[in-house]
Backbone as a chain_set.jsonl record, in Angstrom:
{"seq": "MESQGFDVGGYVDQMALLVDLQLRDEYRDGVVANFERIKAIAQLVNEFPIPEEIEVAPIFEP", "coords": {"N": [[13.696, -61.058, 25.825], [11.965, -60.645, 22.936], [12.759, -59.057, 19.989], [12.629, -59.133, 17.268], [10.291, -58.799, 15.732], [9.649, -56.168, 16.147], [8.261, -53.181, 15.219], [9.556, -50.297, 14.412], [8.769, -47.93, 13.093], [5.966, -48.087, 13.323], [5.822, -47.992, 16.107], [6.772, -45.381, 16.638], [4.755, -43.901, 15.379], [2.503, -44.674, 16.927], [3.269, -43.792, 19.504], [3.455, -41.063, 19.056], [0.788, -40.465, 18.636], [-0.195, -41.173, 21.162], [0.996, -39.296, 22.936], [-0.004, -37.047, 21.892], [1.414, -35.709, 19.83], [2.137, -33.779, 17.099], [3.634, -34.997, 14.627], [5.442, -34.022, 12.021], [5.608, -34.923, 8.538], [8.116, -34.54, 7.278], [9.912, -34.832, 9.346], [9.537, -37.343, 10.406], [10.962, -39.598, 9.308], [13.571, -39.129, 10.242], [13.169, -39.288, 13.012], [12.359, -41.946, 13.253], [14.731, -43.184, 12.362], [16.479, -42.43, 14.438], [15.281, -43.798, 16.588], [15.733, -46.384, 15.713], [18.503, -46.516, 16.046], [18.625, -46.196, 18.835], [17.306, -48.526, 19.588], [19.153, -50.476, 18.689], [21.37, -49.928, 20.346], [20.244, -50.361, 22.882], [19.689, -53.07, 22.654], [22.265, -54.177, 22.62], [23.076, -53.535, 25.242], [21.142, -54.923, 26.775], [21.727, -57.557, 26.074], [24.182, -58.018, 27.167], [26.213, -60.142, 29.002], [25.862, -60.843, 32.434], [27.498, -61.951, 35.237], [26.277, -64.34, 37.641], [27.159, -63.952, 40.258], [27.419, -61.243, 40.645], [26.346, -58.459, 42.445], [23.609, -56.219, 42.855], [24.078, -52.775, 43.219], [22.905, -50.749, 45.813], [23.232, -48.001, 45.91], [24.621, -45.648, 43.727], [27.96, -44.912, 43.506], [30.394, -43.009, 42.232]], "CA": [[12.778, -60.16, 25.143], [12.021, -60.831, 21.494], [12.619, -57.764, 19.324], [12.691, -59.329, 15.828], [9.094, -58.299, 15.097], [9.368, -54.816, 16.616], [8.113, -52.218, 14.127], [9.941, -48.99, 14.948], [7.902, -46.913, 12.482], [4.658, -48.188, 13.978], [5.991, -47.521, 17.478], [6.856, -43.918, 16.586], [3.407, -43.397, 15.064], [1.62, -44.886, 18.074], [3.678, -42.921, 20.612], [3.094, -39.691, 18.689], [-0.644, -40.36, 18.933], [-0.395, -41.275, 22.611], [1.382, -38.052, 23.607], [-0.622, -35.968, 21.124], [2.485, -34.997, 19.147], [1.915, -33.625, 15.667], [4.915, -35.282, 13.997], [5.35, -33.691, 10.596], [6.156, -35.944, 7.645], [9.534, -34.32, 6.973], [10.714, -35.21, 10.513], [9.243, -38.723, 10.819], [12.052, -40.51, 8.944], [14.676, -38.891, 11.17], [12.779, -39.811, 14.325], [12.415, -43.41, 13.14], [16.153, -43.546, 12.292], [17.036, -42.303, 15.79], [14.774, -44.895, 17.402], [16.445, -47.596, 15.27], [19.8, -46.474, 16.734], [18.357, -46.45, 20.257], [16.98, -49.954, 19.693], [20.394, -51.237, 18.543], [22.173, -49.728, 21.56], [19.553, -51.038, 23.984], [19.844, -54.507, 22.46], [23.615, -54.506, 23.095], [23.083, -53.452, 26.708], [20.312, -55.999, 27.319], [22.333, -58.854, 25.796], [25.467, -58.125, 27.847], [26.116, -61.156, 30.063], [26.254, -60.439, 33.782], [27.649, -63.156, 36.059], [25.312, -64.5, 38.739], [27.705, -63.501, 41.545], [27.389, -59.784, 40.703], [25.233, -57.946, 43.235], [23.135, -54.894, 42.499], [24.454, -51.761, 44.189], [21.746, -49.937, 46.177], [23.565, -46.59, 45.694], [25.722, -45.462, 42.789], [29.028, -44.044, 43.996], [31.477, -43.031, 41.226]], "C": [[12.99, -60.296, 23.64], [11.797, -59.5, 20.801], [12.616, -57.898, 17.805], [11.483, -58.716, 15.131], [8.739, -56.881, 15.501], [9.383, -53.844, 15.442], [8.373, -50.817, 14.666], [9.063, -47.882, 14.382], [6.516, -46.9, 13.108], [4.706, -47.685, 15.407], [6.009, -45.993, 17.526], [5.474, -43.323, 16.32], [2.47, -43.521, 16.257], [1.973, -43.966, 19.242], [3.35, -41.46, 20.314], [1.6, -39.463, 18.956], [-0.894, -40.318, 20.442], [-0.082, -39.97, 23.338], [0.861, -36.816, 22.878], [0.433, -35.065, 20.48], [2.178, -34.961, 17.659], [3.265, -33.769, 14.964], [4.8, -35.062, 12.493], [6.096, -34.715, 9.757], [7.652, -35.765, 7.386], [10.454, -34.695, 8.133], [10.578, -36.684, 10.872], [10.402, -39.666, 10.51], [13.262, -40.345, 9.869], [14.392, -39.435, 12.549], [12.864, -41.332, 14.309], [13.874, -43.873, 13.102], [16.811, -43.464, 13.668], [16.548, -43.42, 16.695], [15.383, -46.228, 16.987], [17.808, -47.66, 15.953], [19.63, -46.783, 18.218], [18.077, -47.928, 20.479], [18.251, -50.801, 19.619], [21.271, -51.123, 19.788], [21.547, -50.47, 22.736], [19.703, -52.549, 23.869], [21.23, -54.961, 22.931], [23.673, -54.527, 24.621], [22.316, -54.623, 27.306], [20.914, -57.382, 27.106], [23.672, -59.052, 26.506], [25.359, -59.12, 28.995], [26.633, -60.623, 31.403], [26.341, -61.702, 34.626], [26.672, -63.162, 37.235], [25.836, -63.94, 40.065], [27.772, -61.983, 41.679], [26.149, -59.333, 41.472], [24.882, -56.539, 42.776], [23.521, -53.912, 43.596], [23.243, -50.913, 44.522], [21.952, -48.446, 45.92], [24.734, -46.533, 44.726], [26.708, -44.476, 43.388], [30.173, -44.094, 42.99], [32.848, -43.054, 41.859]], "O": [[14.095, -60.077, 23.144], [10.758, -58.87, 20.996], [12.602, -56.885, 17.107], [11.627, -58.162, 14.041], [7.628, -56.428, 15.224], [10.394, -53.702, 14.755], [7.505, -50.222, 15.305], [8.654, -46.985, 15.118], [5.96, -45.838, 13.39], [3.773, -47.036, 15.879], [5.338, -45.386, 18.36], [5.076, -42.354, 16.966], [1.728, -42.589, 16.568], [1.084, -43.421, 19.896], [3.006, -40.703, 21.222], [1.201, -38.404, 19.44], [-1.701, -39.526, 20.929], [-0.808, -39.578, 24.252], [1.231, -35.687, 23.201], [0.364, -33.839, 20.567], [1.983, -36.004, 17.035], [3.957, -32.778, 14.734], [4.141, -35.827, 11.789], [7.085, -35.3, 10.199], [8.378, -36.753, 7.287], [11.657, -34.859, 7.93], [11.43, -37.221, 11.58], [10.788, -40.46, 11.368], [13.902, -41.332, 10.232], [15.283, -39.989, 13.193], [13.384, -41.937, 15.246], [14.217, -44.862, 13.75], [17.61, -44.329, 14.027], [17.324, -43.943, 17.496], [15.536, -47.118, 17.824], [18.231, -48.73, 16.391], [20.407, -47.548, 18.788], [18.556, -48.515, 21.449], [18.413, -51.741, 20.397], [21.85, -52.114, 20.232], [22.25, -51.133, 23.499], [19.83, -53.236, 24.883], [21.357, -56.006, 23.568], [24.255, -55.436, 25.214], [22.794, -55.252, 28.251], [20.637, -58.295, 27.884], [24.24, -60.143, 26.453], [24.507, -58.964, 29.869], [27.709, -60.03, 31.477], [25.366, -62.448, 34.725], [26.295, -62.11, 37.751], [25.049, -63.501, 40.904], [28.15, -61.483, 42.739], [25.037, -59.773, 41.183], [25.75, -55.77, 42.361], [23.312, -54.189, 44.777], [22.598, -50.396, 43.611], [20.987, -47.704, 45.735], [25.713, -47.264, 44.872], [26.349, -43.351, 43.735], [30.86, -45.112, 42.895], [33.855, -43.074, 41.152]]}, "num_chains": 1, "name": "protein.A"}
């Protein structure tokens, strides 16, 4: 998944329109900053190498 061209600010604006959220200007920068953090964490998770011999567990049991 290519994320180099992902515009977080544009994503926030589009999602606010989609869910009919009136995102006030004073909160937008904070929301965008949080989504930047979420993007960075998700990128780490998605790039983590998983060996081919690992099987998916049908049920999570801690």
